[in-house]
N, C-alpha and C positions, 0 to 999 in steps of 0.2 A: 588288560581286558577292553577297554573300549576299543583298542584299535582293532582286535580281532574283531568284534561285532561292527568295523566299522566297513570292515573287508568281506563282509558280509559269511563268515562264519559264524555259528553259531556254540556258544557257551552251555554247558549243560552241568547238571546238580551235580550228578553221580558219575566218577570215574569209567563203571565199567558200559554208560551210554555215549560213550568218547570213542571215537575215532583216533585222535591224538589225545593223549596226555601231558601237561607239563606240571611238573612235582617244583615246589618253590622252597626252597630248603636254609637250613639254618645250621650255623657252623659256629655258633659262641660257646658251647657248655656240652658236656661229654653228651649231656640227658637228651640234649635237641639233636646234636650230631648223631645221636643213635638212633632218634625217631625220626630224622631226615633219612639212613640209610636202610629205616626195616621198610618204610615207606616207599623207599626204590625199590627195593627188592621184592616188594608185594608187588607192585607194577610188573617190574619183570615176568614175573610168571600169569599176572594178567597176559603180557604181549603173547608168549609161546602157546598160549592156551587160545590167542586167537581173540580173546576181548577186545583188545584196542589192537591198532596196527603202527603207532608209532608213538615213543616214549621220549619226552625232553627234560631233562634236567636243569634249572636255574638257579639262582640266589648265592648265598653267603657259600654253602658246602661246596658249590662247583667252582666258586671262583678259587677259593683255596687248595683244593686238592684236586683239581682238575685231572692231573698227569695221572693220579692214582686211581682213581674210580672210572676214567677209560682202560686201562687195564684189568680192574676190577671187574667191571659191568659192561661189557664190550656189547651188551643187548638195546643197551641202550640208546638210539641215534645220534643224539649230539648232545652234550653239554655246555652250556651258556654260562659267563659271571650275573653279575647283580644287576648290572645298568646297559646288559645287553638285548635291549628290548627290538629296535630293530631288524636284529639279525634273527630273533625268535618270528619274528611277523613274517621276514621273507623267507625263512626255513619252512612254513607254515603258507607259502605259496600266495600272502599279499604283500603287500605296498606299503611304506611305514607313513604315516599323514600326518605333516608337521601342524598343521591348521590344527588339529584335536587335543595339540597342547594343552595343559588345564583342565581338557575333559575328563570323566572317567565313567565307571563302570562301579557303583558304588554295591559292594558283597555284603557290606553290614547295612541292618534298616536305615531306610534314609534318614531319621530324623536323629541321626547318631553317626560322623565322620570324623576321622582321623585328618589332618591336615599335617602332614612333612613338612617341615621350615628349612632343613640345611640336609645334606647327605656325607656323612664320614667327618672326622675325629680326630683334631691335633692333640689331645691329653695325651701324657706320657703313661699314664696308669699302668703298672707292671703286669699287672694280670689279664689285661684284656685283649684282643686279637681282632676287636672292630676296626680298628687304623692298617691294620694288613689287607682285611678284607676288601673295607669301605672306604679306603684312601684318606685324604687330608679334608678337612671343614670345609664344604662348598656352600653357601648360603643361597636361597632361592630368593631373588627379587622381589622386594615388598607388591611390587605391581602386579606380577605372575601368583604369589600368594593372594592379594586381593581377588584377583580377575578366577583364579582357583575355587575360593571362598562364593566367592558371587552366583559361579554355576551351581556348588553344592545348596546354595539356598534356594535357587530355582529349584534343585530335584527335590526340594522338603526338607533339608538338614536345619536341624534348629539350634544343635552343639556341634561345636567343635573342638577338637580335641586336639592341640598342637604336639609335635612329638618330632625329634631330629634325636641325634646318638647325644648330642650335647645342646640342648634350647637355649641357654645362656653367654654360649660364646656367639648368636646370632650377630651377622653384620661384619663382624670384625674386618671378614678377608673382603668384602664389594664394599663397604664403607666407612675403612679405618678405625670406626666403634662401635659397639657392641648397643644393636638398635631392636632387641627386644622390646622397648616401654613405645618405640615409635609403632613397631609393627600390632601390638598388641592396641593401639590404640586405634588405626588403622579399619583391625578387623572388627574392634567393635561398632563403628563408624556402620557396615552393613547392617541396614534394614532386614528384621528377620532372625538375622543370629541371637537367641535366648541367651545361649549359652557358653562362654570361651572357657577352655579347660588347659591348664598349663603342666605338663609333663615335664620328665627329664631334665630339670634344672640342676646342671652342675655346681656346686658350691663356693668353689674357690672363684674370687672376683665375682660374686652375684649382680647384678646390675641392680642395686638397690631402689634405681627409677623407675622400675616394673610393679614394685609394691604399690606405688603411688597411682598407678593409672589403675592398677587391680583393684585398688578401695573409691578411685574417682568412677568408676563402670561398673554401673549395676548389670550388666551382662556379663560379667567377666566372672567367672565363678571363685568363691574365696576359697580356695585349696589351690595348693602347689606340691607336687611330687619333687622331691630333692634328695637321691640316692647319696647317703653317706659313709656309706661301706664299712666305716668303722669307727670308732670313738677314743683308740691307745694312740698315744700319739709316736709311740715305735711302730708300729704296724700303719699309719698310717704315713709316716715318711719311705717304709719300703715300699709302699703301696704306690708311692710319690703320686700322692692325692694333690699337695701342694696346700693345704690347710692343717692345723692344729685342730686337739679338741678346743682350745679355749675360741678359735676364731669359730669355729662351727657353732658354740654357746653362744659367742656373739649376734651371729648370721638367725639362728633361731630366736632371741631375745626380739632382733628388730622386725624379723617378720613377725612376728606377733603383735609391736607396737605398731607399725605401722599399716598390719591388715588384721583391726584385732576381730577375733571369732573363725579365724581363717583354719581351716583341716590341714595338718601336714603328715603328707606322706612319705615314707623313705625306707629305703633297704637298705640291708646289710649282708656281707659276706663272713660268714664262722669258716676255720679250719685253713686260714691263713696259713705258710710256711712261716713259723716262729709266733704263732698265735696260742702264749702258753696259758694257764688256770689263770693267774693273774692278770694277764692282759683279755678275756675273755670276760673275767668279772670287772673288768673296768667296763668292758662295753655294756654288761648285765644291769650295772649299776645306771650308764649313763641312759641309757632306755627307760630304767623305773623314775629316774631322775626327771625327763624330759616328757613322757606320759605324751609318746604321739598316738596322733589320731589312727594311725592308719600305719602297717608295719609289715615288710614281707623279709625273709632269710633267707638266701642262696647259699649252699656248700663250697666252700672252692675248688674251683676244676682247675686243674693245671692246662695249660696251654702252650704247645709248641712255637717257639720265635716271638715270645713275648720275655720281655728283663725278669719275670720272676721264675721262667722256664729254670731258673739254673739253682734256684733253689731248692727244686725238687716237691716231694708230696708227702711229707712226712707225718702229719696229722693223721690217723687211721679213720676211715668211713665211719664206723662207728660213733668215734668220737666227736666227728662233726656232726652228727647226726642229731648228739644225744645235748649239744651245742644250740644248733638249732631247734630243737624242742623246746629246750630251757626256753628260751626269747618268745619262744608261741606261745610259752604258756605263762610267761609275765605278760606278753600281748594281750592275749584272752583276757585274763581279767583287769587289764586298762581299757581293754575296749566294750568289757561290762558295763564297767562303772560308767564311764563317758555314754552308753545308748541308753542306760537307766534315767543319767541325768535329763534325757530329752522326751522321756514321757511326761506326757500332756501338752507336750510344745507344738506348734502350729508350723507345717513344714509343707513349700512347693515342689514336686519331683514330677520327672520325667517317667512315663511309662514307659518300657523296655519290651516285653514279653508276656504271655500268660503261662501257668504253672499251674497243672491243676486247677483248684479252686480259687488262683490268688494272679493278681495282675502284679506283675513285678515290677519297681521301678527302683528310682535313684535319689537321691537329694544332691547339692550343687556340691556335696560335703564328699561324694564318690562317681569314683572312674568305674567304666563299664569293665566288668570280667573280675576285676583285681580287688574292689572294694564293697563295702555294705549294701544292702539292699532292703529296699520296703516293701514289703509284701502288704497289699490289700485287696478285699476277699473280690473278687468278682461281682457278687449279687448288691456291693454297693452302686454299682454303673449300670443295674436294669437291663440287662442285656446287651448294649451298648458300648465295649471294652474301647477305652481312648487310648489304641495304641499310639504311639509317637506323638503324645501329646502331653501339657502340664496339665495338674490337678494340685487343687491343695485338700490335705489331709492334716488329719490328728493322730499324735503317735499316741498307738495306748498301751504298750507294750517291747519288750527288747530283748533279745538273746547277744549272746556275744558278737555276732557278727551280723545280723538282721533287726530291721525295726518291723514291729508290726503298726498297721495304722489303719483307720477310718475313713472315707471321703468326708471332706466338711460340707453342712447340710447347708 
């Protein structure tokens, strides 16, 4: 997007306002594929009506199914893969400007930005098609990430959210060792970056030294997103996760020991082939025992050309939904209990947006879009809402996934 702007073209907010439309797609799970295809079909109709002149499709779905899409959707002018940025710019009539590498157009509010530290994945997870679409793990050098983070800070960013397909693998390909601890330290040294948040931390061979850096640096959030996927040993083996339940429990204990008070977020898959009622009960009991702060559940999606593809998809969709609902009902109670325990606490929050009569904010224990929110009455700010700023609040009430608060006087 920064390259598009640098070439004198204008980005617009609504598709109907555009001459050329670029759809960035996902090809990871069935629901995302369906959403991507529906968006393309809708754009094709816009082109037929003359609302747009050119239609391009990029991203994972295009990378994975380009030949099929070209056959089924001839109205699309061109399909691009996940890293065909130069080709996109040149097709639009511009030139790719290498001096802009590390600079970005911020599509999210400037106070919070995602920083992608690597691309691709070397993990052999049986259910996952990401390596097929994104290739092997390639780390971005530390100096480039520091440059990009500094650029973001100059644009007003206060929170960096570190993402990758696998953040804990960072550095192995470039430096011969996991360099996540060093990267965290160097990013924390950037003046003005007040929160650094770690997402997508693979549990197997987790670099424990990163926890020490997180504890020692005040501007690294006591928050870690660590997708575990399951707790039954037989399923973990079939999933090729490279970790057992016991090793997972030991890691969670170590995280809580080295990083006291940290919020742990995780995700699980239900309905994987071979998940019996007994193995689901194992997962349910594991969630009850561990009392995760944040939790999400995905239904298993069969992906062609993955190693789990040969197992089929034998568990009925309605059974998957029942298991997801059971886990989320359990987590709802856990989250409510944890949130009620915070009533009366003082908390520093980052103000994201206004909804109705409230400012919607987040604590250091919450990532945007997926976690809890803190609602503060607009009236507490005398007509000057501090969007993008930190404020100190007192927690006054709690629901399952929201906290209510008032501004501290």
